[in-house]
Structure formats: C-alpha cells, structure tokens
C-alpha positions in Angstrom: 0.0 0.0 0.0 1.3 3.4 -0.9 2.4 5.2 2.3 1.8 8.9 3.1 4.9 10.0 5.0 3.2 13.2 6.2 3.1 16.6 4.6 5.2 19.4 6.1 3.7 22.0 3.8 0.6 22.1 1.7 1.3 20.7 -1.8 0.3 22.5 -5.0 -3.3 21.3 -5.8 -2.5 20.4 -9.4 0.5 18.4 -8.2 -1.6 16.7 -5.6 -4.1 15.6 -8.2 -1.3 13.9 -10.2 -0.1 12.3 -6.9 -3.6 10.8 -6.3 -3.7 9.5 -9.9 -0.3 7.9 -9.3 -1.5 6.2 -6.1 -4.5 4.7 -8.0 -2.2 3.4 -10.8 0.2 2.1 -8.1 -2.6 0.1 -6.4 -3.5 -1.3 -9.9 0.2 -2.5 -10.2 0.7 -0.1 -13.2 4.0 1.1 -11.8 5.5 2.8 -14.9 2.3 4.8 -15.3 2.4 5.6 -11.6 6.0 6.8 -11.9 5.0 9.1 -14.7 2.2 10.7 -12.6 4.5 11.2 -9.6 7.1 12.7 -11.9 4.6 15.2 -13.2 3.6 16.1 -9.6 7.3 16.7 -8.9 7.7 18.9 -12.0 4.8 21.1 -10.8 5.9 21.1 -7.2 9.7 20.3 -6.9 9.4 20.2 -3.0 6.5 17.7 -2.9 8.1 15.1 -0.6 5.2 12.6 -0.8 5.5 12.5 -4.6 9.2 11.7 -4.2 8.6 9.0 -1.7 5.8 7.3 -3.6 7.9 7.4 -6.8 10.7 5.8 -4.9 8.4 3.1 -3.7 7.3 2.4 -7.3 10.9 2.4 -8.5 11.9 0.0 -5.7 9.2 -2.5 -6.8 10.4 -2.1 -10.4 14.0 -2.9 -9.1 15.3 0.5 -10.2 17.2 0.9 -6.9 19.5 3.8 -8.0 16.5 6.0 -8.9 14.7 5.1 -5.8 17.7 6.0 -3.6 18.0 9.3 -5.4 14.4 10.1 -4.6 14.8 9.0 -1.0 17.7 11.3 -0.6 15.4 14.1 -1.7 12.8 13.0 0.8 15.4 13.0 3.6 16.4 16.5 2.5 12.9 17.8 2.6 11.7 15.8 5.6 14.7 14.9 7.9 12.3 13.7 10.5 10.5 11.2 8.3 11.2 7.6 9.4 9.8 6.1 6.2 12.6 7.0 3.8 15.3 5.2 5.9 13.0 2.2 6.2 12.7 2.0 2.5 16.4 2.4 2.1 16.9 -0.5 4.5 14.4 -2.6 2.6 16.4 -2.2 -0.6 19.6 -3.0 1.3 18.0 -6.2 2.6 16.8 -7.1 -0.9 20.4 -6.8 -2.0 21.6 -9.1 0.8 23.4 -6.2 2.5 22.5 -7.1 6.0 24.8 -4.5 7.6 23.4 -1.8 5.4 19.8 -2.8 6.2 20.5 -2.8 9.9 22.0 0.7 9.7 18.9 2.1 7.9 16.4 0.4 10.1 18.2 1.7 13.2 18.2 5.1 11.5 14.4 4.9 11.1 14.0 3.9 14.7 16.2 6.7 15.9 13.7 9.1 14.3 10.6 7.3 15.6 11.4 4.8 18.4 7.8 3.4 18.3 7.8 2.7 14.6 6.6 -1.0 14.7 7.5 -1.8 11.1 11.1 -0.7 11.6 11.3 -2.7 14.9 10.0 -5.8 13.1 12.4 -5.4 10.2 15.4 -4.9 12.6 14.5 -8.0 14.7 14.4 -10.0 11.4 17.8 -8.7 10.4 19.2 -9.5 13.8 18.0 -13.0 13.6 19.6 -13.4 10.1 22.9 -12.0 11.5 23.1 -14.5 14.3 25.2 -16.9 12.2 28.8 -17.9 12.3 30.7 -16.6 9.3 34.0 -18.4 10.2 33.1 -21.5 8.2 33.2 -23.7 11.4 29.6 -24.5 11.5 26.5 -23.0 13.2 26.9 -21.1 16.4 26.0 -17.8 18.1 27.4 -14.6 16.8 26.3 -11.0 17.6 25.5 -8.5 14.9 28.5 -6.5 16.1 30.8 -9.4 15.4 29.3 -9.9 12.0 29.8 -6.2 11.2 33.5 -6.4 12.3 34.0 -9.4 10.1 32.3 -7.8 7.1 34.2 -4.6 7.7 37.5 -6.5 7.8 36.7 -8.2 4.6 35.7 -4.9 2.9 39.0 -3.4 4.1 41.0 -6.0 2.3 39.1 -6.4 -1.0 37.5 -4.5 -3.7 35.1 -5.7 -6.4 34.8 -4.1 -9.8 32.9 -5.9 -12.5 32.4 -4.8 -16.1 33.4 -1.3 -15.3 31.1 -1.0 -12.2 32.3 -0.7 -8.6 30.5 -3.3 -6.6 32.6 -2.9 -3.5 35.5 -0.6 -2.7 38.2 -1.2 -0.1 38.6 1.2 2.8 41.2 1.4 5.5 42.1 2.9 8.9 45.1 5.3 9.0 47.7 5.2 11.7 49.3 8.5 10.6 48.9 11.5 12.9 49.5 15.2 12.6 52.9 14.9 14.2 54.1 13.0 11.1 53.1 16.0 8.9 56.2 18.3 8.6 55.4 22.0 8.9 52.0 23.3 7.9 51.2 24.3 11.5 48.4 26.7 10.6 46.9 24.1 8.2 46.9 21.4 10.9 45.2 23.6 13.4 42.5 24.5 10.9 42.0 20.8 10.0 41.8 19.8 13.6 39.3 22.4 14.5 37.1 22.0 11.4 37.3 18.3 10.4 38.7 16.2 13.2 36.5 17.8 15.9 33.4 17.5 13.6 34.0 13.8 13.2 34.7 13.2 16.9 32.1 15.6 18.4 29.2 16.1 15.9 26.9 17.0 18.8 29.1 20.1 19.6 28.9 21.3 16.0 25.1 20.8 15.9 24.7 22.8 19.1 26.4 25.8 17.6 24.8 25.5 14.2 27.9 24.4 12.3 27.5 22.3 9.2 28.8 18.7 9.2 29.9 16.7 6.2 32.5 19.3 5.3 33.5 19.3 1.6 37.2 20.3 1.7 39.5 21.0 -1.2 43.3 20.6 -0.6 45.2 22.3 -3.4 48.8 23.0 -4.1 51.8 21.9 -6.3 52.3 18.2 -6.9 54.2 16.2 -4.3 53.6 18.6 -1.4 51.8 16.0 0.8 48.1 16.4 0.2 47.4 12.6 0.4 49.6 12.4 3.5 47.6 15.1 5.1 44.3 13.3 4.4 45.8 10.2 6.1 46.7 12.3 9.1 43.2 13.7 9.3 41.8 10.2 9.3 44.3 9.0 11.9 43.6 11.8 14.2 39.8 11.3 13.9 39.7 7.5 13.9 37.7 7.5 10.6 37.6 5.1 7.7 39.1 6.2 4.5 37.9 5.4 1.0 40.3 6.5 -1.8 38.2 7.2 -4.9 40.6 6.6 -7.7 39.8 8.3 -11.0 40.8 5.3 -13.1 38.3 3.1 -11.1 35.5 5.7 -11.3 35.6 6.7 -15.0 34.4 4.1 -17.4 34.0 4.1 -21.2 30.4 2.9 -21.1 27.6 5.4 -20.6 26.2 5.4 -17.1 28.9 3.4 -15.4 30.8 6.5 -14.2 27.7 7.9 -12.5 26.9 4.4 -10.9 30.5 4.2 -9.7 30.2 7.6 -8.0 27.0 6.5 -6.3 28.5 3.2 -5.2 31.4 5.1 -3.4 29.1 7.3 -1.5 26.8 4.4 -0.6 29.8 2.5 0.8 30.8 5.5 2.9 27.2 5.7 4.3 27.5 2.1 5.5 30.8 2.6 7.3 30.7 5.9 9.2 32.6 7.9 10.2 34.2 7.8 6.7 36.3 10.2 4.7 36.0 9.9 0.9 39.2 11.2 -0.7 39.1 12.2 -4.4 42.7 12.7 -5.6 43.2 14.6 -8.8 39.7 16.0 -8.4 40.1 18.2 -11.5 40.2 15.0 -13.7 36.7 14.0 -12.6 35.1 17.4 -11.7 36.3 19.1 -14.9 34.6 22.3 -15.9 31.5 21.6 -17.9 31.5 23.3 -21.3 35.2 23.5 -21.2 35.8 22.2 -24.7 37.2 18.8 -25.8 35.6 16.0 -27.8 31.9 15.9 -27.9 31.3 12.4 -26.5 33.9 12.8 -23.8 32.7 16.3 -22.8 29.1 15.0 -22.6 30.1 12.0 -20.4 32.1 14.2 -18.1 29.2 16.7 -17.8 27.0 13.7 -16.7 29.7 12.7 -14.2 29.9 16.2 -12.7 26.1 16.3 -12.5 26.1 13.0 -10.6 28.8 14.3 -8.3 26.6 17.3 -7.5 23.7 14.9 -6.7 25.9 12.9 -4.3 27.3 16.0 -2.6 23.8 17.4 -2.2 22.9 14.1 -0.5 25.8 14.5 1.9 24.7 18.1 2.6 21.2 16.9 3.4 22.4 14.0 5.6 25.9 14.9 6.6 26.6 12.8 9.7 29.6 10.6 9.5 30.7 11.4 5.9 33.4 13.9 5.0 34.4 14.5 1.4 37.9 15.7 0.7 39.3 16.5 -2.7 42.9 17.2 -3.8 44.1 18.9 -6.9 47.2 20.6 -8.4 45.0 22.7 -10.7 41.9 24.1 -8.8 41.1 26.4 -11.7 40.0 23.3 -13.8 37.3 22.2 -11.3 33.7 22.9 -12.2 32.6 26.0 -10.3 29.4 24.2 -9.1 31.6 21.8 -7.1 33.3 24.7 -5.4 30.2 26.2 -3.9 29.5 26.2 -0.2 28.3 22.8 1.1 30.4 21.0 -1.6 34.1 21.9 -1.9 33.5 25.4 -0.5 36.4 25.4 1.9 39.9 25.2 0.4 43.3 24.8 2.1 46.6 25.5 0.4 49.3 22.9 0.9 52.5 24.9 0.2 56.0 23.6 -0.6 58.3 23.3 2.4 60.4 26.2 3.5 64.0 26.0 4.8 63.1 24.7 8.2 60.7 22.2 6.9 63.2 20.8 4.4 65.7 20.2 7.2 63.0 18.3 9.1 62.1 16.3 6.0 65.7 15.2 5.4 65.8 14.1 9.1 62.5 12.2 8.7 63.4 10.4 5.4 66.8 9.2 6.7 65.8 8.3 10.2 65.2 4.7 9.3 68.6 4.3 7.6 72.1 3.9 9.1 73.4 7.4 8.8 76.3 9.6 10.1 77.3 13.2 9.8 74.4 14.5 7.7 74.2 18.3 7.6 70.5 19.1 7.2 71.0 22.8 6.8 73.2 22.3 3.8 70.9 19.8 2.3 68.0 22.2 2.8 69.8 25.0 1.0 70.8 22.6 -1.8 67.1 21.7 -2.3 65.6 25.2 -2.3 62.2 25.0 -4.1 62.0 21.2 -3.9 58.8 19.3 -2.8 58.7 16.6 -0.1 58.4 14.0 -2.8 61.6 15.3 -4.4 63.4 15.1 -1.1 62.2 11.6 -0.3 63.4 10.5 -3.8 66.9 12.0 -3.1 67.1 10.2 0.2 66.1 6.9 -1.2 68.5 7.1 -4.1 71.4 8.1 -1.8 70.6 5.1 0.5 71.3 2.8 -2.5 75.0 3.7 -2.4 75.8 2.2 1.1 73.3 -0.6 0.4 75.2 -1.7 -2.7 78.5 -1.2 -0.9 77.4 -3.6 1.8 76.1 -6.1 -0.8 79.4 -6.0 -2.7 81.9 -5.9 0.2 79.8 -7.6 3.0 80.6 -4.7 5.3 78.1 -2.1 6.6 78.7 1.5 5.6 76.7 4.6 6.9 74.8 7.0 4.7 76.9 10.1 4.6 76.9 13.6 3.1 79.1 12.3 0.3 76.2 10.0 -0.8 73.7 12.8 -0.6 75.9 15.2 -2.6 76.6 12.6 -5.2 72.9 12.3 -5.9 72.3 16.1 -5.8 75.1 16.6 -8.4 73.6 14.0 -10.7 71.1 15.9 -12.8 69.4 12.7 -13.9 68.9 11.5 -10.3 67.8 14.8 -8.6 66.2 18.1 -9.5 63.1 19.8 -8.5 59.8 18.6 -10.1 58.3 21.9 -9.1 60.5 24.0 -11.4 58.9 22.5 -14.5 55.4 22.5 -12.9 55.5 26.2 -12.1 56.7 27.0 -15.6 53.9 24.9 -17.1 51.0 26.3 -15.1 52.2 29.9 -15.3 50.2 30.4 -18.5 47.0 29.1 -16.8 46.9 31.6 -14.0 48.8 34.7 -15.0 47.6 37.1 -17.6 50.0 38.3 -20.3 50.1 41.1 -22.9 50.7 40.2 -26.5 51.3 42.5 -29.4 49.3 41.8 -32.6 49.1 43.5 -36.0 45.5 44.4 -36.8 44.8 46.4 -40.0 48.5 47.2 -40.2 48.6 48.7 -36.7 50.1 47.2 -33.6 47.7 46.5 -30.8 48.3 45.2 -27.3 45.9 42.4 -26.3 45.7 41.1 -22.7 45.2 37.4 -22.5 43.7 36.5 -19.2 44.6 33.2 -17.4 42.0 30.6 -16.4 41.2 32.1 -13.0 38.3 34.5 -12.7 38.4 37.4 -10.3 36.9 35.4 -7.4 39.2 32.4 -8.0 42.2 34.8 -7.9 41.2 35.8 -4.4 40.3 32.2 -3.3 43.6 30.8 -4.5 45.6 33.9 -3.7 48.4 32.0 -1.9 49.0 29.6 -4.8 48.9 32.4 -7.4 51.4 34.3 -5.4 53.6 31.3 -5.1 53.5 30.6 -8.9 54.3 34.3 -9.7 57.2 34.3 -7.3 58.7 31.0 -8.5 58.5 32.0 -12.2 60.0 35.4 -11.9 63.6 35.6 -13.4 65.0 36.9 -10.1 63.6 34.0 -8.1 64.8 31.5 -10.6 68.4 32.9 -10.5 68.4 32.9 -6.7 67.3 29.3 -6.5 69.9 28.2 -9.0 72.7 30.1 -7.2 71.7 28.8 -3.7 71.5 25.2 -4.9 74.9 25.4 -6.7 76.8 27.0 -3.8 75.2 24.5 -1.3 76.2 21.5 -3.4 79.7 22.6 -4.2 80.9 24.7 -1.3 78.8 24.8 1.9 
C-alpha cells in the first residue's frame, strides 16, 4: 500500500491531483504509469516530498534501486524527521543481501521514531539473520556487532569491480597523525578544528549550528603532501578512508561513471565515520562546457552532475561522511563543485620552507644507518623542492651504502658524500616543481601580446583561467606561482643550490 509520510507543507493542488492518480495506478500495479504521474507532480511542485517518496516506492518495486535511492535522498532532505525514507532504504539493502546496510537504515528509522513498529520488526528480522557464524566452522551464536566487524575487515581487504562498475571498494584505517606531517602548522590547526572535531564531536557542531559533512579541497603543487595530510586527518579522527581513484570511477560505457560515484558514497554511508578522498579531483570534476571532444565532454558533464547529486545528499544527511578532494589545478574544477556545502572550503598545501626541508631530510633518513648528515646544507641545496623530491633523493642516496654492503659484505653509513653525489647528478635529482611552475604559469597569469591588426600594432591582454573570485580564493597559490616563475627568483634558486652542493 502506498504510504503517506506526512506533509510538512501544503502541496500544489494540481501536483496533488497527479499524486492521487499515481496512487491509483500504483494500487493497480501499473508502476511505470504511476511513476509518470509522480514525476509530473514533482515537475509542478519540486518540493513535494510525498511524490518523491511514492515514486521511490514504485521504483523500488520495479527494481530501479538507483533512482529510488536518489528520490529517498530528496525525501530526507525535505523531511529529515520522516522515518519512512530510511525504512525503504533498509528494505532495498535487505533485498540486495546487504544485512549490515539494512541494519544501519532500520536503526536510523527507529532513531527518528522509536515506536515505529515496522522498523522494529524489520530490525528484529535482520538481527535473527545476522546470528550466524561466518567463520566456516559451522553454526553457532554470533552477535550483529561481530558480523559487522567481520564484514568490515573483509571490505577493508578487498574491492570488487565488475564490467566497469564498482560493486565494493576497499577502505582502511590510518595510523598517521599530525605529528608526522612536517610544517603546515596553521593548516593542521585548521583541519583539527574544522574536520577532526566535527568527526569526533558532531553534537558540539550541531549545538552551535555548524555544518557537518564538510566538503574540503586541498590544493597545491604536486608532491607537497596532500594525500599524506588526508591520512593524518583520518588517523587523528579515527575515521575510515575510501580512496576514490579516477581510473576506477571513470568508465567508457555510458552510465557506469555515475553508478560508480554513487557506489562510493553508498559504501561511505554504510561505514561511518568515513572520509571519501578524491585525488586529482580536476580530472573528474572538470569544468562543464570546457571544450574537448563531444562524447567525452558530454560524459564528463554527466559525471559532474552525478557528483553534484551525491554532494547534495551529503549536505542533506551529513553525519559521518566527509568528502575531501585534492588537486594541483583548482582552476580546472567545475565552479558548481566549489560552492558552499560542496568543496566550498579550500586549504593551500604549500611547498616546504628551509626549516621544513631540514626536518624532511631528518625524517626520510631516520630509518637508515646514517652519520654526519648536515640538514642545513641539504635544505639549501634543495631550495624549491617538494617533499616527494626530497624523499626520492634520500632513497637514491641510500642505495649507495646498500650496494656497498652487498658487494663488500661490510656495513657503511649513509653520509653527506652520498647525498651530494645524488644532488650533483642531474638525472637523479632536480626539482619537479620548477617545471610545474613554468607549465602552469600560463594558466593563472595574464599576459600582454602585441598583434598586428589592419597594419597597426595592438596590445591584447590574454587572461589566465582564473576569474576574479578564484584569484582571491587561490591567492596563496597564485602568489607562489608568480614568485617562482620570476627571473629573479629562478636565479636565486639556482645560485643557492649550486653553492650549497659545491661549497657549503
């Protein structure tokens, strides 16, 4: 029977008439016609929650679970206190043999209405199914909590992708803490106050009207530690992490990319608190209408649209899910994704300064037999290098004493001579940021070109990709790019490196 979750506001009379027709068609088992009537009701009144709910019910019976879930997300946005939407969500999870997911949604329904008998009955049924031994040793008692731990452990270790569609994605717990992140003290304070505390103490944020489910964008040059920082956030907060890899999400077949995005967010909802980390976000959330091939551009527009739907779902039901993106090129991300409630907050992960580079050399050689390393000199020799560059230098230098011990069967310490040998070898060292700054300069900095028009010279200013608002938003990065591409700065870096390697 078609349920009436309870109207919070009076619906448009014309929309309500279509809703009634849909109900009649539903009761006559004419589900596709019923869906059409509910859709018309929604077109007339986009905030008609009962129409969304009944359409979801018809879609669920028609086994169109993705559409039903999208409609239920809208119901939960319009009516957060409705226990019916979580109940139907749980029903679909149960139909898919996802007992842990079903249990979560039935408990969610009961948390809204503790006296909801249908949710109670469903939850008791799920608990009875979950009292089985999954160890393979035969029947025996097992609590739902034990089952959930076993399922979670299995999901942590495996991922399932079939025919371009994500069926299950691995997640993990991080042991990294903020003390393992070199420098970035202001950034770590901000992340602790705005992300870690929100995960650990959501009730405190609710009390003061602060939004949960923060969409955060970490941006900065490549190799500066954005992924490392996300692991530290998760480690501090004790949250699960799902790394959403672009090569797993984007698929050549129409519709698979959108389904994969939905699958990732669904997995996060089942395993809260959870951080979904999108690395290279610009590759997925590319600006719509930004050129390129027709088919590819069209498919990426659909992907961005689906991304917006999922982010809206997090905004409506934010508890336990935090979405963090990372990019080297924030100007290529679709503006709609950078609005408040999505990736509205952004944090610049800057390259290390002199003091931080000293600490990085100490960190990356700490697990190696070493003697007499002069971190100040190494820091000066790597002015303008990223943490990834410094780690590469340390690893290459460590190969020298390693091979010596292999050849002569005698241990030898890692010394300054080894480090300097690598730094002098242009093929083994060098800053990856030098080339990157030069490459992106044209994207962010306007330039004046002289052209001949009708036999007369005219100066034409070609603007970079950043609009006025983005220049303010990414001011720190723009300043960094301008500084590191100026002829004076380039000369200073070259001289400092050369003197440090050869003299002091």
